[in-house]
N, C-alpha and C positions, 0 to 999 in steps of 0.2 A: 245722569240718574243720581238722585239724592235721597238718602235715608235720614231719618231722625231717630234719636235714642232719647230715653226719659231724661227730663231736666232735673239736675241735681246741684246743690250748692257745696262748694268745697269749704272745709273748716281748716284754719291753720293755727298751729301751736309752735311757738318759737323759743320760749324761755330766754328772751333777749336780755332781761334784767341780770341774769346769772353771768352773761358774757360781759356786760357793762361793769359788773363789780371788779372784774380783774384789771380793767383800764385805769389809767391816771384820771383824777377828778375832772380836770379840764376837758378831757375827750368824753368822758361819761356825760357831762352836762350838755356838750355840743350835740351828741347823738340823741340824748333824751328829749331835747327841745326841738329836734329836726321834724318837720312837718311830714317826710316821707320815710320815717324809720321802718315802716312796715315792709317797704320795698328794699331794705338794706341787703346787700348781698355779702360784701367783704369790708373789713377795716384793716388798712395797711399801714404798718409803722416801721419805717426804715430810718436808721440811725442818720441824723444830719438832714432829714427831709421833713417837710410838713406832713403830718398824719392825714390820711386820706379815707374817705368813705365812699364806697362804689355801690351804686344802685342799679337797678335794672336797665335804665336808660341813660345815666349820667354818672359823673364822678365829681366830688367836691372836697375841698380841704376843711378839716375839722377845726384847725387853729392856725394862726400866723406864726406861731412859735414851732421851731424844728424839734423832732424827736431826740431826747438825749439818752445817754447811757442809763441814766437814773430811772426814766421812763420804762426802758426795757427791763431793767432790774425789778421794777415795781410789778410787771406783769408776769415774769417767768416763774416765780415761786408759786404763784396762785393758779397755775395750770397743772395738769398731770405730767407724767414722765415723757419725754421726747424719745420715740423709738428710733430704730435704724433708719427709717425713711424720713426723719425730721418732723414727725407729726405728733401732735399731743391733743388732748381734749379736756373738757371740764365734766367731772363725774356727774352723772344724772342728767346730762344734756346731749344734744346731738351736734353741738358746736365743734369745729375743727380748727386748731391753732398750728400752723406750719412755720418752721423756722428757717432763716437764712443764715449761714455761718460764714466767718471769714477763715483764712488759712490756718489760723491759731485755734480752731474750732469754737470760737466764741460767737454767740448769737448777735447779729447785728440788724436783724429785720424780722418781723412777724407778720404773718397774714392770717387774721382771724375771720374765718368763714362761718357765717350763721347757718346753723342747721335747723330745718324746720320739719315738723310732721305735718303734712298736708292730707287730710282725711278727704277722699274723693277725687284725688288727682288722676287715678287710672280708670275713671268712668269711660274714657274713650275706647279702652281695650278690655273692659271688664269681662266680656263674654269670651275673649280670646284666653284670659288668665283662667277662666273656669273650664275650659275645654280640655285641660291636662296636657296640652302641648308645649314643648320647650319654646321659650321666647328670648330673643336677644334684642337688647336695646342699644341703639347706636346714636351718638350726638357729641357735640363738641363739649368741653368742660364748662360746667356752669349751667347747662340746659335743664337740669333736673332728673338726671338718671338715677342718682342715689335716693332721691326723694321718691320717685317711682317705685324703686325696688323696696323701700321701707314700707309703702302702702300695699304692694303686692304681697309681702310676707305676711301683713296683718290679715288682709282679706282671705288668704289661703288658710291661715292658721285658725282664725277666729270664725269666720263666716262659713268657710267650707270644711272646717274641721280636719285638716290634713296635718300630717307630721312634718313641719318645716324647720329645716336646719339652715341657718345663715353663716357663710364663711366670711367673717368680718376681719379682713386683714389689717385695716387701719383704724378700727373701732369707729368707723364713720357711719354705718348703717344704724347700729344699736346704741351708739354713744360710748364715752369712756367710762371705766369702772367695771367691776365684776357683775354688777346687776344691769341687765340690758334695759334700755329705755322702753316705756310702755308702748311707744308708737308702733312696735313690731308685734304687738299682741302676745299670743301664746307661743309665738315661733321661738326656737332655741338659737342661741348664738355661740359659735365657736371662734375663739380668738386665735390669732396667729402670732407666734413668738418673733419670727423673722419674715419679712415680706417675700423673700425668695423661697420660702417653704410653703407657699400658699397651695401649690398643687398637691403636696403630701396631706395637708389637712383636708382637702377635698376628698381624697381617696379615704382617709381615716373617717370622715363623716358618714360615708356610705357603709363601710365595713362595721362600724361600732355602734351606730344610733339608728339604724333602720329608717331613714327618712323617706317620704314620699315626694318631697320637694326639696331641692338645694338651691340656694340663692347666692350668687357670687357677684362681686363688684370689681370691675376693672380686670377683665382677662387681657393680659398683656404679653405673655411669654408663650414659647412653643410648648413647654411642659404643662402649663395651665390649659392650653388648648387640647392637649392629648388627654389630660385628666378629665377634662369636660366630656370628651367623646367617651371614654371609659365609663363615666358616671351615666350618660345617656343610654349607652348599650346595655346597662343593667335595669333599664326600665324606670329610672328615676326622672321626674320633671326637672328640667333645669330652667332657671330664670337668671340671666346674666347681662353684664353691660360691657362694652368695648368702645374705645374712643375711634371715631371716624364718622364723617357726616353722612356717607352713603354706603350702601351695600357693596358698590364697586370698590371702595377703599379697602375692604377686606380681601376681594379678589386679587388686588394688586399687591397685597401683603403676604409673602410667603410664610410668614411666622403665624398669622392668624387665619389664613385661608382654609385650614382644616375645619373651622367652625362652620363654613357653609359647604362642606364636602370635599375641600381640596381640589386642586387643579392639576391636571397631567397633560402631556403632549401625546397625541395619538396619530399614527400614520394610517391613512385610509387607503383602501384599494382604489385602482383607477376607476372603477364603474361607480363606486360610492362617491368618490371625490367629484366626479362628472355629474352625478345626480344632485348633489348639493350645490354644485356651481362654486366649489371653494378650493383652497390649495389643498395638497395631500397631507400636510401636517397641520393638524388643528389642536386646539385646547378644549378639553372636556372635563366635566366634573368626575372626581376620582371615586367619591363614595357618597352614601346619603348624608346630608347635613346633620351636624350635631343639633342645630335649632331649627325647628320646622317653620317658626315664624320670626320674621325680623321687623323691628319698628325704628324707623329713622325719626328721631326727635329733632325736627327743625327749629321749633319755638316751643315755649312752655305750653302753649294751648294749640299747636298745630304739629300733628305727627302723620307720617306716611307709613302705611302697614303693607308688608309683603306677606300675604297668607300663606303662600307656598313657595318657601326659599328655594327648593330644588328646581322648580320650573322656572323661577326667575333667573336663577343663576345660568341655567341651560340657554335660556333666551338671550341673556347678556353676551354669553361666549359666542353665540351664533349670529350676533349682530341684529337680533330681532327686537321689535319694539315691547316694552314691558308697560302695563297698566296697573299701577298700584292704587290702593285706597288712600284718600286724604281725609284725615279725621280731625275736625276743629270743634272747639267749644267756644260760644259766643258769650257775650257779657251777661246774658240771661241764664247761663249754665246749660243751654241747649246744645247737644252734640249733633253734628252733621257729617254725613259720610258721603264723599263723591268719588267718581273715578273719572280720571283725565289722562290721556296719554302724554300730555305736556308736563306731567308731574315728574317725569323721569329725565332730568337734565344731564344726568350722569351718562348712562349707557346709550340712550337714543341719540344724544348729541354727539357722544364720543365716536360712535360707530360711523358717523357721517363726515367727521373733520378730515381734512387733508393731513399728510404727514408733517409738513412744517408747522401747521396749527397745532397738531398733537404734541410736537416736540416743545412748542412754546408753552403749552399747557403744563407739561411735565416738569419744565424747568422753572415754573412759577413757585416761589417759596410758599409754603403752606403754614397754617397755625400749628403750633406745638401740639402733639397728641401722644397717646400712649405712655410709654415710661416717662418721656420727657415732661409731660404735663403732670404726671403723678409725683414728680420729684425723684424717681428712681432711674437715674441717668447712667448708662453703661457706654464704654467705648464701642463704635460702630464696627460690626463684623465685616471682614472682606468678603465680597461676594464670590461664591464658587462658580465654576464654570456651568454647573447645572443651574444655579439661580439666574446667570446671565442669559442662558439659553431660555430659561422660563419667561424672562422679562421681554426677550426679543419675540418669542412666539406670541405672547400675549398682545404685544404691539401690533403685530402682523393681523392678528384675528380681529382688532378693532378698527383697522383702516384698509382692510383687503378689499372692501367694496369699492374703494377708489381707484384700484388697479384694472377695474373692469370698464369696458366702453371708453376708451381714451380717444379724445378728440385730437385731430391733426389738422394743421393749416399748411398751405403751400409756402415755401420759402422762396427767395429771390430767384433761384435758378430752378425752380420747379420741384426741389426735394421736399419730403414731407417733414414738417416740424411740429412738435419738438421731437428730438431724438431721444428715445428711451434707453437709458444707460444702466447696466447691472454691474455695480462695483463689487469687487471681490478682493478683500484684503487691503483696500484703500481707505484711508481716513475719511469717514463721511463729512466731518466738519470742514476739512480743507476742500473737499469736492463742492460742497455748497458754498463756501466762500468764494471760489473761483467763478462758479456759475452765476452767483448773485452779483458779483462786482463787475464782471465782464458782460453780463446780461446775455449769457449764451442760451440758445433755444435747446436746452438739455433738461431732461426730467429723470430723476433716479426712480429706479424700480427695483422690487424684491422678487419679481417673477421672471425667471430666465426665459420662459417660452414668449413672453410678450416684449422682450427686450430687442433693440436694433443693434446693440453692440455690448461687449464686456470690457471693462477696464479692471486689470489686475496687476499685482506686483509680479515682477519677473520671476522672483524666487518661489511665489506661490504657484504659478503656472506650472513651472518645471516638476513639482512634486504633486500634482493634482490631476491625474489622468482622467478622473471622471468628468471634471470640468471641461477638459479639451474634447471628450467625447460628446458630452451634452451640447456644447457649442457647436461641434461639427454636424451633429444630427439636426439641430435647429438652424444650421446655416447662419450662425451669428459670428461676425469677426471679433477677435480678441485683440485689444490694444494692451500692450504690456509697458510698464514703466519700471525704472530701476529702483526708485525709493518714493517715499511718500511726501517729498518735498513739493512746495507750491510751484516752482519752475517746471518740474517734470510733469506734474498734473496739468498745468496750463497748456504746456506744448501738446500734450496728448489730446486734450479736449479741443484745442484749436485745429489739430489735424483731423479730429473726428467730424467737425462741422465745416471743414475746408476753409479755415480761417488762418491756417499756418503758412508763413512764407520764410523758409529757412535762410534764404539769401539777405533778407532785409527784415530783421526782428523789429517789431514795433516797440516804441517807447514804453517801458513798464509802467503799469498802474501801481503806485506805491502802496495803496491800500492792501493789496494782496499779500504783502510781506510783513506788514506791522501786526504785532500781537496785542498791544493796548492801545495804539494809535496816538501815543503821547507826542509832544512837540519834539522831544530828543530823538525818538525813533524816526519820525519824518525827516528831520534835519539830517540825520546820519545817512538814510536812504536816499535822500536828495543830493547829498554830497557825492555818494557813489554813482548815482545816475549821471550827474553832470561830468564827472571824471571820465565815465565810459563814453558818454556821446560826444563829448567835446575835445578830449585828448587821446584816450587809448585807441578808439576806433578810427577816427579821421587821420591822427598823426602817427599811429603804431608805436607809441611810447608807453612804457610801464608808469604807473602812478601809485604814490603812497597816500593813504588816507589818514586822517587825525586818529589819535588813540580813542578807542571805545571799550566798553565793557563786553564781556564774553557774549552776552545775550543779543546786544545790537550787532556785534561783528557776525553772529550767525545769520541775522537777517540780511546784512550786506552781502555775505557769501551766497545766499540764495538769489539775491537780486543779480548778482554778477553771472550766476549760472544761467540766468534768464537770457542773457546776451551771448551765451555760449563761450564765454572767456573763462580763464583760469585765475585763481586768486589764492594767495597764502596769507597767514597771519604770522607775524614775527615780532620780536622785541619781548621784554618782560613787563608783567603788570606793575603799575597801571599804565604803562606806555605801549602796550601791545596794540597793534594796528594792522590794517590790511594792506597788501600790495597787489595791484592788478596788473596782469600780463596781456599783451596784445596777442591775437590769434596767430 
């Protein structure tokens, strides 16, 4: 189904000449004569490198000469004051100049970002802006979130005649200087002295200036998210932005999840869990969302709209398919609206992937976002036990469907394969390493009811009576190991699938014991293996190995343990080495 909205042309104002005025003459002339200067996004000046111009679809050098200190000194006095977040502007324009400093606090790089007032850019969501509901814009840096905010402020203030206040933390929405840029219309602008005080200015705006609409750029901290909720609960329309490509990015972010209602773990009763066909502990939305509408800005002319954030979040957490709107503008200025279930790559695909695929997705490095992209970088916080449990429960809720309808195939002796193993207190990475390297017919599960066996640390089993009782009621055997070492895990898994022969241990697979897989590690493990198999076991004689560092000696000890032999380290560094004793 496709709808059409009225055709409208966008008008663009950029004041590019004022930005060129602060640059060295050679760079000014290169940009002024460039055929695509209307598509210019950024100018990058790094000390000792060629100056770059970044356009929408490509990057090019502006000169063969590298940027000198004199070039930077030429630019710096011509811009405004650099604030605590290393951002400055040019008075009367929307341009932003960001600085890179060295350890001596001297500026060694500048990023000059072109700010444009694009009239008509919000045509795709015009009726949503007029509805009075709070709107959250999501998207990667540079996709046009701030430009859209600027136009939303103008439309609400001038055309709808509402009282609009902009919280302009970096002077990016309304430009540098005390007088805001005309692009925001009659909207008022409140500046922020220090970026970390943005949440206080948000509350101050509501208490002192009676706004009907508050506009915020880059909500990035928990305090700002709580302030946004406070404002929304007072009946003020909110329009804000956050870094993140999809709505699911906010669900996975404990800091910002309150913007879409917050997430909490809930324990269901037996009847309710059976009715839902899910586990007893699930994740649910905690409260009404701060923003009723979310807009994912995929490209400048391609936006995905979630008209009911509350319903969308509920469907995502329950693994249901979501069908958002896709809104696009063609070259003629015509807006089209379509609905397609394939538009939701985030949740509908995540809920179907298997556990190894999900872990691969979660370990893939993502583009910088949030505070990192804005230049306000703080040391990472240590996750609390509650946050760890939150992430584990969220992972469960998104691939719990794979725990149902497990398929088994007959093994060589008629047994059912794979064996579903419930690990408790055992390192998952070591388990997966052993299973993958030895190609064992074992699959890990987080559902004790569907498990064929439990593998647990001996110390954990002794102090966990509930686990023993549950395993007994389900008639599931418990295999215990003394430690999280590779040999202990390998021995237990071999016994589980009847591959263990205590009288004649197989030759060890060295890949199980390496950490980085380097040549030095393989050489040291091969030395230990040959010593055991050719001297210690057949001849019953002790053997001393070559000196190795502590990390490699630990690998050798684990390998010796695989053969059920004893080994000790002796000597002083750097000549400390292993001695292997016969049984």
